[in-house]
ROFI-668660 format. One record per residue (C-alpha): residue number from 1; x, y, z; residue in three letters. Coordinates in steps of 0.001 Angstrom, whole numbers, always signed. Example, Ala and Ser with C-alpha at 12.3 -4.5 7.8 and 13.67 -1.06 7.14 Angstrom:
BEGIN
nr 1, xx +12300, yy -4500, zz +7800, rest ALA .
nr 2, xx +13670, yy -1060, zz +7140, rest SER .
***
This chain:
BEGIN
nr 1, xx +227763, yy +13610, zz -129465, rest MET .
nr 2, xx +225300, yy +14416, zz -126689, rest ALA .
nr 3, xx +226459, yy +16991, zz -124094, rest THR .
nr 4, xx +226323, yy +16290, zz -120376, rest LEU .
nr 5, xx +225020, yy +18958, zz -118061, rest THR .
nr 6, xx +225207, yy +18356, zz -114320, rest LEU .
nr 7, xx +223548, yy +20441, zz -111673, rest ARG .
nr 8, xx +224224, yy +19388, zz -108104, rest ARG .
nr 9, xx +223018, yy +20852, zz -104878, rest ILE .
nr 10, xx +224189, yy +19153, zz -101672, rest VAL .
nr 11, xx +222993, yy +19695, zz -98129, rest PHE .
nr 12, xx +224269, yy +17353, zz -95466, rest ASP .
nr 13, xx +223313, yy +19106, zz -92360, rest LYS .
nr 14, xx +221096, yy +17891, zz -89480, rest THR .
nr 15, xx +218543, yy +20444, zz -88364, rest LEU .
nr 16, xx +216652, yy +20401, zz -85062, rest ALA .
nr 17, xx +213105, yy +21602, zz -84588, rest CYS .
nr 18, xx +213020, yy +22589, zz -80953, rest SER .
nr 19, xx +209296, yy +22958, zz -80712, rest SER .
nr 20, xx +208702, yy +19307, zz -81619, rest ARG .
nr 21, xx +212138, yy +17917, zz -80705, rest ASN .
nr 22, xx +212383, yy +16239, zz -84087, rest LYS .
nr 23, xx +215272, yy +16060, zz -86435, rest TYR .
nr 24, xx +215262, yy +16439, zz -90220, rest TYR .
nr 25, xx +218080, yy +15747, zz -92603, rest LYS .
nr 26, xx +218212, yy +17424, zz -96058, rest ILE .
nr 27, xx +219985, yy +14948, zz -98303, rest ILE .
nr 28, xx +221770, yy +15262, zz -101648, rest THR .
nr 29, xx +219607, yy +16402, zz -104568, rest CYS .
nr 30, xx +221047, yy +16029, zz -108077, rest ALA .
nr 31, xx +219618, yy +16720, zz -111528, rest SER .
nr 32, xx +221124, yy +15321, zz -114709, rest TYR .
nr 33, xx +220447, yy +16265, zz -118326, rest SER .
nr 34, xx +222079, yy +14235, zz -121063, rest THR .
nr 35, xx +220874, yy +16422, zz -123966, rest GLY .
nr 36, xx +219013, yy +13428, zz -125430, rest LYS .
nr 37, xx +215537, yy +14867, zz -124805, rest GLN .
nr 38, xx +213728, yy +17995, zz -123793, rest ASN .
nr 39, xx +210399, yy +17037, zz -122295, rest GLY .
nr 40, xx +208692, yy +14943, zz -124981, rest LYS .
nr 41, xx +211039, yy +16117, zz -127758, rest VAL .
nr 42, xx +213905, yy +13691, zz -128435, rest TYR .
nr 43, xx +217075, yy +14680, zz -130274, rest ILE .
nr 44, xx +218280, yy +11203, zz -130994, rest ASN .
nr 45, xx +215846, yy +8929, zz -132833, rest ILE .
nr 46, xx +217600, yy +5799, zz -131604, rest ASP .
nr 47, xx +216946, yy +6970, zz -127990, rest GLU .
nr 48, xx +213253, yy +7434, zz -128896, rest ALA .
nr 49, xx +212889, yy +3700, zz -129740, rest VAL .
nr 50, xx +215369, yy +2454, zz -127189, rest LYS .
nr 51, xx +212851, yy +496, zz -125157, rest ASP .
nr 52, xx +211170, yy -1217, zz -128114, rest VAL .
nr 53, xx +212054, yy -4761, zz -127092, rest LYS .
nr 54, xx +211823, yy -8125, zz -128743, rest ASP .
nr 55, xx +208189, yy -9273, zz -128879, rest GLY .
nr 56, xx +206749, yy -5774, zz -128728, rest SER .
nr 57, xx +203431, yy -4931, zz -130492, rest LYS .
nr 58, xx +203704, yy -1937, zz -132812, rest LEU .
nr 59, xx +200877, yy +82, zz -134367, rest LEU .
nr 60, xx +202219, yy +1815, zz -137406, rest VAL .
nr 61, xx +200490, yy +4664, zz -139265, rest GLY .
nr 62, xx +200328, yy +5181, zz -143014, rest GLY .
nr 63, xx +198341, yy +4186, zz -146064, rest PHE .
nr 64, xx +200483, yy +2563, zz -148760, rest GLY .
nr 65, xx +203597, yy +4663, zz -148556, rest LEU .
nr 66, xx +201693, yy +7837, zz -147710, rest CYS .
nr 67, xx +202209, yy +9209, zz -144208, rest GLY .
nr 68, xx +204421, yy +6350, zz -142996, rest ILE .
nr 69, xx +206931, yy +7002, zz -140165, rest PRO .
nr 70, xx +209882, yy +6108, zz -142336, rest GLU .
nr 71, xx +212645, yy +7351, zz -139993, rest ASN .
nr 72, xx +211200, yy +5491, zz -136996, rest LEU .
nr 73, xx +210842, yy +2277, zz -139054, rest ILE .
nr 74, xx +214506, yy +2615, zz -140050, rest GLU .
nr 75, xx +215518, yy +3115, zz -136435, rest ALA .
nr 76, xx +213735, yy -118, zz -135453, rest VAL .
nr 77, xx +215478, yy -1763, zz -138375, rest HIS .
nr 78, xx +218912, yy -631, zz -137086, rest ARG .
nr 79, xx +218014, yy -1875, zz -133605, rest LYS .
nr 80, xx +217381, yy -5354, zz -135031, rest LYS .
nr 81, xx +214442, yy -5957, zz -132637, rest THR .
nr 82, xx +212942, yy -9401, zz -133313, rest LYS .
nr 83, xx +209612, yy -11168, zz -132821, rest GLY .
nr 84, xx +207519, yy -8019, zz -133451, rest LEU .
nr 85, xx +203754, yy -8013, zz -133959, rest THR .
nr 86, xx +202983, yy -5149, zz -136292, rest VAL .
nr 87, xx +199499, yy -3667, zz -136985, rest VAL .
nr 88, xx +199283, yy -1466, zz -140045, rest SER .
nr 89, xx +197057, yy -955, zz -143099, rest ASN .
nr 90, xx +199679, yy -2603, zz -145250, rest ASN .
nr 91, xx +203385, yy -3551, zz -145068, rest ALA .
nr 92, xx +205145, yy -1152, zz -147402, rest GLY .
nr 93, xx +207273, yy -2418, zz -150314, rest VAL .
nr 94, xx +210309, yy -4660, zz -150475, rest ASP .
nr 95, xx +212931, yy -2015, zz -149787, rest ASP .
nr 96, xx +210928, yy +742, zz -148015, rest PHE .
nr 97, xx +208585, yy +1126, zz -145093, rest GLY .
nr 98, xx +207679, yy -1977, zz -143103, rest LEU .
nr 99, xx +208989, yy -4063, zz -145994, rest GLY .
nr 100, xx +212556, yy -3691, zz -144665, rest ILE .
nr 101, xx +211499, yy -5156, zz -141267, rest LEU .
nr 102, xx +209814, yy -8128, zz -143044, rest LEU .
nr 103, xx +212902, yy -8634, zz -145274, rest LYS .
nr 104, xx +215100, yy -8605, zz -142139, rest ASN .
nr 105, xx +212767, yy -11154, zz -140466, rest LYS .
nr 106, xx +212040, yy -8858, zz -137557, rest GLN .
nr 107, xx +208217, yy -9239, zz -137813, rest ILE .
nr 108, xx +206717, yy -12382, zz -136335, rest LYS .
nr 109, xx +203119, yy -11526, zz -137065, rest ARG .
nr 110, xx +201624, yy -8935, zz -139462, rest MET .
nr 111, xx +198023, yy -7720, zz -138934, rest ILE .
nr 112, xx +196950, yy -5771, zz -141983, rest ALA .
nr 113, xx +194059, yy -5252, zz -144346, rest SER .
nr 114, xx +195529, yy -7589, zz -146956, rest TYR .
nr 115, xx +196457, yy -10509, zz -144682, rest VAL .
nr 116, xx +194496, yy -12371, zz -141969, rest GLU .
nr 117, xx +190692, yy -12001, zz -141949, rest LEU .
nr 118, xx +190804, yy -8279, zz -141317, rest THR .
nr 119, xx +188798, yy -6125, zz -143760, rest PRO .
nr 120, xx +190162, yy -2599, zz -143919, rest GLN .
nr 121, xx +187153, yy -959, zz -142359, rest GLY .
nr 122, xx +187162, yy -3498, zz -139535, rest THR .
nr 123, xx +190866, yy -2884, zz -138935, rest LEU .
nr 124, xx +190268, yy +854, zz -138634, rest ALA .
nr 125, xx +187369, yy +336, zz -136246, rest GLU .
nr 126, xx +189283, yy -2185, zz -134102, rest ARG .
nr 127, xx +192084, yy +297, zz -133598, rest VAL .
nr 128, xx +189676, yy +3135, zz -132922, rest ARG .
nr 129, xx +187854, yy +1007, zz -130364, rest ALA .
nr 130, xx +191104, yy +180, zz -128681, rest GLY .
nr 131, xx +191942, yy +3823, zz -128282, rest GLY .
nr 132, xx +188486, yy +4530, zz -126853, rest ALA .
nr 133, xx +188671, yy +1713, zz -124255, rest GLY .
nr 134, xx +185989, yy -369, zz -125931, rest ILE .
nr 135, xx +187064, yy -4016, zz -125650, rest PRO .
nr 136, xx +184993, yy -5334, zz -128580, rest ALA .
nr 137, xx +182120, yy -4496, zz -130938, rest PHE .
nr 138, xx +179744, yy -6206, zz -133316, rest PHE .
nr 139, xx +179811, yy -5762, zz -137108, rest THR .
nr 140, xx +177998, yy -7416, zz -140015, rest PRO .
nr 141, xx +181325, yy -7704, zz -141844, rest THR .
nr 142, xx +181909, yy -11418, zz -141565, rest GLY .
nr 143, xx +178873, yy -12808, zz -139805, rest TYR .
nr 144, xx +177875, yy -15820, zz -137818, rest GLY .
nr 145, xx +178357, yy -14855, zz -134152, rest THR .
nr 146, xx +175174, yy -13124, zz -133063, rest LEU .
nr 147, xx +171910, yy -11867, zz -134609, rest GLN .
nr 148, xx +170238, yy -8532, zz -133977, rest PHE .
nr 149, xx +166889, yy -7698, zz -135613, rest ASN .
nr 150, xx +167251, yy -10514, zz -138092, rest GLY .
nr 151, xx +170806, yy -9571, zz -139143, rest LYS .
nr 152, xx +173923, yy -11636, zz -138449, rest ASP .
nr 153, xx +176888, yy -10027, zz -136748, rest TYR .
nr 154, xx +180360, yy -11046, zz -135678, rest ILE .
nr 155, xx +182174, yy -9812, zz -132570, rest MET .
nr 156, xx +185520, yy -8160, zz -133330, rest GLU .
nr 157, xx +188026, yy -7501, zz -130549, rest GLU .
nr 158, xx +189722, yy -4107, zz -130185, rest ALA .
nr 159, xx +193390, yy -3650, zz -131097, rest ILE .
nr 160, xx +195899, yy -1956, zz -128807, rest THR .
nr 161, xx +199660, yy -1890, zz -128829, rest GLY .
nr 162, xx +202794, yy -1318, zz -126795, rest ASP .
nr 163, xx +204039, yy +1364, zz -129123, rest PHE .
nr 164, xx +202609, yy +3449, zz -131941, rest ALA .
nr 165, xx +204967, yy +4720, zz -134632, rest LEU .
nr 166, xx +203261, yy +7539, zz -136468, rest ILE .
nr 167, xx +204066, yy +10387, zz -138844, rest LYS .
nr 168, xx +202741, yy +13926, zz -138495, rest ALA .
nr 169, xx +203501, yy +17234, zz -140185, rest TRP .
nr 170, xx +203997, yy +19492, zz -137194, rest LYS .
nr 171, xx +204266, yy +19112, zz -133434, rest ALA .
nr 172, xx +204758, yy +21487, zz -130555, rest ASP .
nr 173, xx +206952, yy +20867, zz -127502, rest ARG .
nr 174, xx +203985, yy +19406, zz -125636, rest HIS .
nr 175, xx +203287, yy +16744, zz -128289, rest GLY .
nr 176, xx +200191, yy +18216, zz -129954, rest ASN .
nr 177, xx +200113, yy +17114, zz -133602, rest LEU .
nr 178, xx +198973, yy +18439, zz -136986, rest ILE .
nr 179, xx +198732, yy +16181, zz -140022, rest PHE .
nr 180, xx +198893, yy +17259, zz -143641, rest ARG .
nr 181, xx +196060, yy +16276, zz -145981, rest LYS .
nr 182, xx +195748, yy +12587, zz -146798, rest SER .
nr 183, xx +198889, yy +11674, zz -144814, rest ALA .
nr 184, xx +196633, yy +11737, zz -141770, rest ARG .
nr 185, xx +194979, yy +8366, zz -142710, rest ASN .
nr 186, xx +195561, yy +5721, zz -139941, rest PHE .
nr 187, xx +197984, yy +7817, zz -137894, rest ASN .
nr 188, xx +195538, yy +9462, zz -135408, rest PRO .
nr 189, xx +193801, yy +6121, zz -134654, rest ALA .
nr 190, xx +197128, yy +4351, zz -134075, rest MET .
nr 191, xx +198286, yy +7198, zz -131796, rest ALA .
nr 192, xx +195281, yy +6788, zz -129516, rest ARG .
nr 193, xx +195483, yy +2987, zz -129167, rest ALA .
nr 194, xx +199085, yy +2556, zz -127888, rest ALA .
nr 195, xx +200650, yy +2698, zz -124431, rest THR .
nr 196, xx +203580, yy +4745, zz -125818, rest VAL .
nr 197, xx +203129, yy +6850, zz -128998, rest THR .
nr 198, xx +206237, yy +8022, zz -130801, rest ILE .
nr 199, xx +205585, yy +10676, zz -133427, rest ALA .
nr 200, xx +208069, yy +11713, zz -136061, rest GLU .
nr 201, xx +207408, yy +15104, zz -137546, rest VAL .
nr 202, xx +208780, yy +17392, zz -140193, rest GLU .
nr 203, xx +208664, yy +20490, zz -138047, rest GLU .
nr 204, xx +208624, yy +21265, zz -134300, rest ILE .
nr 205, xx +207162, yy +24592, zz -133227, rest VAL .
nr 206, xx +206722, yy +26271, zz -129864, rest ASP .
nr 207, xx +202938, yy +26350, zz -129882, rest GLU .
nr 208, xx +199996, yy +25242, zz -131998, rest ILE .
nr 209, xx +196606, yy +26945, zz -131999, rest ASP .
nr 210, xx +194240, yy +24602, zz -130058, rest PRO .
nr 211, xx +191706, yy +24889, zz -132896, rest ASP .
nr 212, xx +194243, yy +23369, zz -135296, rest ASN .
nr 213, xx +195284, yy +20376, zz -133192, rest VAL .
nr 214, xx +194405, yy +17001, zz -134807, rest HIS .
nr 215, xx +195816, yy +14750, zz -132035, rest VAL .
nr 216, xx +196120, yy +16251, zz -128499, rest PRO .
nr 217, xx +199341, yy +15811, zz -126548, rest SER .
nr 218, xx +197679, yy +13440, zz -124023, rest VAL .
nr 219, xx +198005, yy +10671, zz -126687, rest PHE .
nr 220, xx +201700, yy +11419, zz -127483, rest VAL .
nr 221, xx +204644, yy +10518, zz -125277, rest GLN .
nr 222, xx +207616, yy +11179, zz -127610, rest ARG .
nr 223, xx +208313, yy +13483, zz -130502, rest VAL .
nr 224, xx +211234, yy +13313, zz -132914, rest ILE .
nr 225, xx +212089, yy +15496, zz -135892, rest LYS .
nr 226, xx +212893, yy +13321, zz -138900, rest GLY .
nr 227, xx +216271, yy +13799, zz -140510, rest ASP .
nr 228, xx +214996, yy +13547, zz -144088, rest SER .
nr 229, xx +212040, yy +12164, zz -146000, rest TYR .
nr 230, xx +211885, yy +10276, zz -149313, rest GLN .
nr 231, xx +208106, yy +10369, zz -149578, rest LYS .
nr 232, xx +208110, yy +7716, zz -152194, rest ARG .
nr 233, xx +205161, yy +7159, zz -154541, rest ILE .
nr 234, xx +204242, yy +3474, zz -154494, rest GLU .
nr 235, xx +203152, yy +3456, zz -158109, rest LYS .
nr 236, xx +203445, yy +6513, zz -160299, rest VAL .
nr 237, xx +200463, yy +6851, zz -162638, rest THR .
nr 238, xx +200247, yy +9649, zz -165189, rest VAL .
nr 239, xx +197846, yy +10465, zz -167979, rest SER .
nr 240, xx +198825, yy +9096, zz -171353, rest LYS .
nr 241, xx +198079, yy +10863, zz -174684, rest PRO .
nr 242, xx +194952, yy +9696, zz -176304, rest VAL .
nr 243, xx +195800, yy +7627, zz -179372, rest GLN .
nr 244, xx +193373, yy +6521, zz -181961, rest ALA .
nr 245, xx +193248, yy +2724, zz -182337, rest GLY .
nr 246, xx +191070, yy -165, zz -183290, rest LYS .
nr 247, xx +188211, yy -963, zz -180964, rest PRO .
nr 248, xx +189076, yy -3797, zz -178592, rest SER .
nr 249, xx +186781, yy -6659, zz -177870, rest ASN .
nr 250, xx +188618, yy -7783, zz -174793, rest SER .
nr 251, xx +186543, yy -8862, zz -171873, rest THR .
nr 252, xx +188177, yy -6334, zz -169565, rest ARG .
nr 253, xx +187406, yy -3408, zz -171800, rest GLU .
nr 254, xx +183850, yy -4542, zz -172259, rest ARG .
nr 255, xx +183341, yy -4737, zz -168473, rest ILE .
nr 256, xx +184891, yy -1264, zz -168039, rest ILE .
nr 257, xx +182685, yy +192, zz -170816, rest ARG .
nr 258, xx +179536, yy -1320, zz -169328, rest ARG .
nr 259, xx +180340, yy +15, zz -165835, rest ALA .
nr 260, xx +181026, yy +3475, zz -167332, rest ALA .
nr 261, xx +177597, yy +3502, zz -169041, rest MET .
nr 262, xx +175890, yy +2725, zz -165767, rest ASP .
nr 263, xx +177845, yy +5433, zz -163900, rest ASN .
nr 264, xx +177518, yy +8167, zz -166515, rest PHE .
nr 265, xx +177194, yy +11533, zz -164804, rest ILE .
nr 266, xx +174832, yy +14094, zz -166375, rest PRO .
nr 267, xx +176189, yy +17606, zz -166858, rest ALA .
nr 268, xx +173839, yy +19104, zz -164278, rest ASP .
nr 269, xx +174852, yy +16707, zz -161465, rest MET .
nr 270, xx +177519, yy +17601, zz -158898, rest ASN .
nr 271, xx +179520, yy +14709, zz -157463, rest VAL .
nr 272, xx +181867, yy +14613, zz -154459, rest ARG .
nr 273, xx +184315, yy +11685, zz -154297, rest LEU .
nr 274, xx +185390, yy +9934, zz -151154, rest GLN .
nr 275, xx +188426, yy +7636, zz -150970, rest SER .
nr 276, xx +189253, yy +5038, zz -148307, rest GLU .
nr 277, xx +192587, yy +6659, zz -147446, rest ASN .
nr 278, xx +190965, yy +9794, zz -146085, rest GLY .
nr 279, xx +189953, yy +12083, zz -148947, rest ILE .
nr 280, xx +186571, yy +13737, zz -149167, rest LEU .
nr 281, xx +185437, yy +16525, zz -151390, rest GLY .
nr 282, xx +183839, yy +18478, zz -148564, rest LEU .
nr 283, xx +185348, yy +19764, zz -145340, rest GLY .
nr 284, xx +188642, yy +18649, zz -143809, rest PRO .
nr 285, xx +190380, yy +15339, zz -144617, rest PHE .
nr 286, xx +188717, yy +12570, zz -142548, rest PRO .
nr 287, xx +190677, yy +9898, zz -140669, rest THR .
nr 288, xx +190670, yy +6284, zz -141840, rest GLU .
nr 289, xx +188136, yy +5116, zz -139218, rest ASP .
nr 290, xx +185722, yy +7997, zz -140013, rest ARG .
nr 291, xx +186115, yy +7314, zz -143763, rest SER .
nr 292, xx +184912, yy +3705, zz -143404, rest PHE .
nr 293, xx +182250, yy +4752, zz -140928, rest ALA .
nr 294, xx +180789, yy +6874, zz -143716, rest MET .
nr 295, xx +180652, yy +3884, zz -146029, rest ILE .
nr 296, xx +179416, yy +1282, zz -143536, rest ARG .
nr 297, xx +176951, yy +3685, zz -141986, rest GLY .
nr 298, xx +175190, yy +4114, zz -145348, rest GLY .
nr 299, xx +176115, yy +7775, zz -145780, rest HIS .
nr 300, xx +177769, yy +7348, zz -149184, rest ILE .
nr 301, xx +175390, yy +6992, zz -152165, rest ASP .
nr 302, xx +177538, yy +4694, zz -154230, rest LEU .
nr 303, xx +180482, yy +2482, zz -153182, rest THR .
nr 304, xx +182718, yy +807, zz -155751, rest ILE .
nr 305, xx +184776, yy -2090, zz -154441, rest LEU .
nr 306, xx +187042, yy -4752, zz -155850, rest GLY .
nr 307, xx +186619, yy -8401, zz -154803, rest ALA .
nr 308, xx +187570, yy -11890, zz -155756, rest MET .
nr 309, xx +183952, yy -13083, zz -155721, rest GLN .
nr 310, xx +180560, yy -11392, zz -155134, rest VAL .
nr 311, xx +177332, yy -13237, zz -154299, rest SER .
nr 312, xx +173853, yy -12186, zz -155416, rest GLN .
nr 313, xx +173358, yy -10731, zz -151918, rest TYR .
nr 314, xx +176424, yy -8534, zz -152065, rest GLY .
nr 315, xx +178656, yy -10746, zz -149892, rest ASP .
nr 316, xx +182281, yy -10436, zz -150811, rest LEU .
nr 317, xx +185033, yy -13037, zz -150846, rest ALA .
nr 318, xx +188127, yy -10868, zz -150801, rest ASN .
nr 319, xx +191446, yy -12706, zz -150500, rest TRP .
nr 320, xx +194695, yy -11747, zz -152103, rest MET .
nr 321, xx +196663, yy -14975, zz -151489, rest ILE .
nr 322, xx +196631, yy -17001, zz -154789, rest PRO .
nr 323, xx +194812, yy -20317, zz -154638, rest LEU .
nr 324, xx +197060, yy -23410, zz -154843, rest ALA .
nr 325, xx +196255, yy -26098, zz -157384, rest ASP .
nr 326, xx +193124, yy -27994, zz -156325, rest GLY .
nr 327, xx +192187, yy -25474, zz -153587, rest VAL .
nr 328, xx +188884, yy -23750, zz -154058, rest THR .
nr 329, xx +187233, yy -20779, zz -152398, rest VAL .
nr 330, xx +184919, yy -23205, zz -150621, rest GLU .
nr 331, xx +187963, yy -24882, zz -149113, rest ASP .
nr 332, xx +189120, yy -21505, zz -147702, rest ILE .
nr 333, xx +185659, yy -20804, zz -146263, rest VAL .
nr 334, xx +185501, yy -24306, zz -144795, rest LYS .
nr 335, xx +188941, yy -23960, zz -143245, rest THR .
nr 336, xx +188461, yy -20493, zz -141781, rest THR .
nr 337, xx +184786, yy -21044, zz -140879, rest GLY .
nr 338, xx +184003, yy -17557, zz -142027, rest CYS .
nr 339, xx +181982, yy -15992, zz -144775, rest GLU .
nr 340, xx +183029, yy -12627, zz -146153, rest PHE .
nr 341, xx +180762, yy -9634, zz -146186, rest LYS .
nr 342, xx +181160, yy -5886, zz -146482, rest VAL .
nr 343, xx +178024, yy -4406, zz -144958, rest ALA .
nr 344, xx +174303, yy -4759, zz -145332, rest ALA .
nr 345, xx +173834, yy -1020, zz -145000, rest GLU .
nr 346, xx +175570, yy -149, zz -148287, rest LEU .
nr 347, xx +173078, yy +1862, zz -150291, rest LYS .
nr 348, xx +174197, yy +591, zz -153676, rest LYS .
nr 349, xx +177073, yy -1403, zz -155107, rest MET .
nr 350, xx +178339, yy -1128, zz -158625, rest GLY .
nr 351, xx +178522, yy -4764, zz -159745, rest ASP .
nr 352, xx +179623, yy -5700, zz -163260, rest VAL .
nr 353, xx +180320, yy -9382, zz -163890, rest THR .
nr 354, xx +181059, yy -11847, zz -166632, rest GLN .
nr 355, xx +178997, yy -15051, zz -166785, rest GLN .
nr 356, xx +178801, yy -17444, zz -169651, rest ASN .
nr 357, xx +180484, yy -14927, zz -171948, rest GLY .
nr 358, xx +177905, yy -12194, zz -171159, rest ASN .
nr 359, xx +178612, yy -8893, zz -169404, rest ILE .
nr 360, xx +175906, yy -7997, zz -166899, rest THR .
nr 361, xx +175359, yy -5149, zz -164453, rest ALA .
***
């Protein structure tokens, strides 16, 4: 139970200033502290999300189940707030993360990299632009709006929100944040793009060295220490013992073998891998928006992507919703009025396909 501390100073006395013949009255001054918060640091997580109302727009950090604000999501779940618009890279799983809000029918609209026409790199850039005060930008990812120097571009609007729910490793009492490794992902971008940012952290310290701050306190309004963390792994994958077996002639294995031949790395070549969730083999872990900026800006030598269909020009049709009987990709394109494209600046794309029974690269 929260304690109540009351400090009251009362003056009810009329004073006269003889030199100016004016009167001043010092009135009651009272200060109340409920013990619910200390500056930006909240003790009660339900108080931290108290003003998240029906119809609010939430920006939620995380990549898969990595770096998600699981305690804040649970607090919103308990609050039973309805009609939410939620922006996140993805929506968790059935019984964890944002999945529990979807299951409880609290989310009216979900904007994520797997639903709506929002490629992951575009989502990251839209949120980054929102935090920087840039209302819109042009990108070649999904073209048809405008043309620059012979290239087609589309205008994407920035994304901002009423609240950002993010997860950090450490915070100080001012709200400066430090993230841990790949759990940084979308969290910094979301923090910068919301009116009110609520950060749940594993540890609260008195001070953080300014050189170690990942998100300055100016972007953070509330801090709460999480009670506990499950830190689930969405899909556990471990190495299996190599077993001798008969060679397989399956199409899938033939495609994999052909791709492996093309991407064989000589012994004298050094390779650094970059992953979309913020992992790079050089320097500190980049944020999600910087990670995709490396790819779209042509700074990565080879990019390997999955897609439903790829054209001879490298255009991608990437849609996870299964096609109903009789509905073709052309029907989707005709309905949405949008082609799908990653970026013309990609230096090279590994493309292995099956056509008429032949595996080509």
